[in-house]
C-alpha positions as CSV (number, residue, x, y, z in Angstrom):
1,X,-51.3,3.0,-26.5
2,X,-50.4,3.7,-30.1
3,X,-46.9,5.0,-30.8
4,X,-48.2,8.4,-31.9
5,X,-49.8,9.2,-28.5
6,X,-47.8,11.7,-26.5
7,X,-46.1,10.6,-23.3
8,X,-47.7,11.6,-20.1
9,X,-46.0,14.2,-18.0
10,X,-45.0,12.8,-14.6
11,X,-46.5,14.5,-11.6
12,X,-44.6,17.5,-10.2
13,X,-42.2,16.6,-7.4
14,X,-42.9,18.3,-4.0
15,X,-40.3,20.7,-2.9
16,X,-39.9,21.3,0.9
17,X,-37.8,24.0,2.5
18,X,-35.5,24.9,-0.4
19,X,-34.9,24.5,-4.1
20,X,-34.1,20.8,-4.2
21,X,-36.8,18.3,-5.1
22,X,-37.1,15.9,-2.1
23,X,-39.3,13.1,-1.0
24,X,-41.4,14.1,2.0
25,X,-40.4,11.6,4.7
26,X,-42.2,13.4,7.5
27,X,-45.3,11.2,7.1
28,X,-43.2,8.0,7.1
29,X,-44.2,5.7,10.0
30,X,-42.4,3.0,11.6
31,X,-41.5,0.3,9.2
32,X,-41.6,-3.4,9.9
33,X,-39.7,-6.3,8.4
34,X,-41.4,-9.0,6.4
35,X,-41.9,-10.9,9.6
36,X,-43.8,-8.0,11.1
37,X,-41.3,-7.0,13.8
38,X,-38.7,-4.3,14.2
39,X,-35.8,-4.1,16.6
40,X,-34.7,-0.6,17.6
41,X,-31.0,0.0,18.3
42,X,-32.0,0.8,21.9
43,X,-33.6,-2.6,22.4
44,X,-31.7,-5.0,24.6
45,X,-29.7,-7.7,22.7
46,X,-31.8,-10.9,22.1
47,X,-35.1,-9.2,22.6
48,X,-36.2,-10.4,19.2
49,X,-37.8,-13.9,19.7
50,X,-35.6,-15.7,17.2
51,X,-32.3,-13.8,17.8
52,X,-29.4,-16.2,17.9
53,X,-27.1,-16.4,20.9
54,X,-24.1,-14.4,19.7
55,X,-21.7,-16.6,21.8
56,X,-23.1,-19.9,20.6
57,X,-21.1,-20.4,17.4
58,X,-17.4,-20.7,16.6
59,X,-16.3,-17.3,15.3
60,X,-14.4,-18.9,12.3
61,X,-17.5,-20.9,11.4
62,X,-19.6,-17.8,11.6
63,X,-17.2,-15.9,9.4
64,X,-17.1,-18.7,6.9
65,X,-20.9,-18.9,6.8
66,X,-21.1,-15.1,6.3
67,X,-18.5,-15.3,3.5
68,X,-20.6,-18.0,1.8
69,X,-23.7,-15.9,2.1
70,X,-22.0,-12.8,0.6
71,X,-20.8,-14.9,-2.3
72,X,-24.2,-16.5,-2.8
73,X,-25.8,-13.0,-2.9
74,X,-23.3,-11.6,-5.3
75,X,-23.6,-14.7,-7.5
76,X,-27.3,-13.8,-7.9
77,X,-26.1,-10.7,-9.8
78,X,-23.4,-12.7,-11.7
79,X,-20.7,-11.1,-9.4
80,X,-18.1,-12.7,-7.2
81,X,-15.7,-11.7,-4.4
82,X,-13.0,-13.6,-6.3
83,X,-13.1,-10.8,-8.9
84,X,-10.6,-8.1,-7.7
85,X,-12.8,-5.2,-8.8
86,X,-15.9,-6.6,-7.0
87,X,-13.9,-7.4,-3.9
88,X,-12.3,-4.0,-3.8
89,X,-15.7,-2.3,-4.3
90,X,-17.2,-4.4,-1.5
91,X,-14.3,-3.5,0.9
92,X,-14.4,0.2,0.0
93,X,-18.1,0.2,0.6
94,X,-17.6,-1.3,4.1
95,X,-14.9,1.3,4.8
96,X,-17.5,4.0,3.9
97,X,-20.0,2.4,6.2
98,X,-17.4,2.3,9.0
99,X,-16.8,6.1,8.4
100,X,-20.6,6.6,8.6
101,X,-20.7,4.8,12.0
102,X,-17.8,7.0,13.2
103,X,-19.9,10.1,12.3
104,X,-23.0,8.6,13.9
105,X,-21.1,8.1,17.1
106,X,-19.7,11.7,16.9
107,X,-23.1,13.1,16.3
108,X,-24.8,11.1,19.1
109,X,-26.9,9.1,16.8
110,X,-25.6,5.9,18.3
111,X,-24.1,5.6,21.8
112,X,-20.8,3.9,22.6
113,X,-22.2,0.4,23.1
114,X,-24.2,0.6,19.9
115,X,-21.2,1.8,18.0
116,X,-19.1,-1.0,19.4
117,X,-21.6,-3.6,18.3
118,X,-22.1,-2.1,14.8
119,X,-18.4,-1.5,14.2
120,X,-17.7,-5.1,15.2
121,X,-20.3,-6.3,12.7
122,X,-18.6,-4.2,9.9
123,X,-15.2,-5.5,10.9
124,X,-16.6,-9.1,10.8
125,X,-17.9,-8.4,7.3
126,X,-14.5,-7.2,6.2
127,X,-12.9,-10.3,7.6
128,X,-15.5,-12.7,6.1
129,X,-15.1,-11.1,2.7
130,X,-11.4,-11.8,2.7
131,X,-12.1,-15.6,3.2
132,X,-13.5,-15.9,-0.3
């Protein structure tokens, strides 16, 4: 395309029920992971064929492995939890997620058992991040 050609106008965004431009998610179906399976929050623990036994590992080893995975992932973006700003941002994000879980429980999106499991995961992430 020569530099003199005009740019194409993007398609008009669909508005639904109001003035804000939104993405129509009413047609979205059930999504699957790359392995082709999906585990709903209501499924019993361990129903996924390769789900690990949660009581099989030492909690400290699990936290250390999780901390290592966080650091590896951040390193892919040239970031590190050893950087105070990155660490603070990570922990604040987890506090936001924790607040979102509180709201989900209050609104009945997750039940008490689901909330307990998810909240424990977030608390574990906070503990793991502090190991770096």
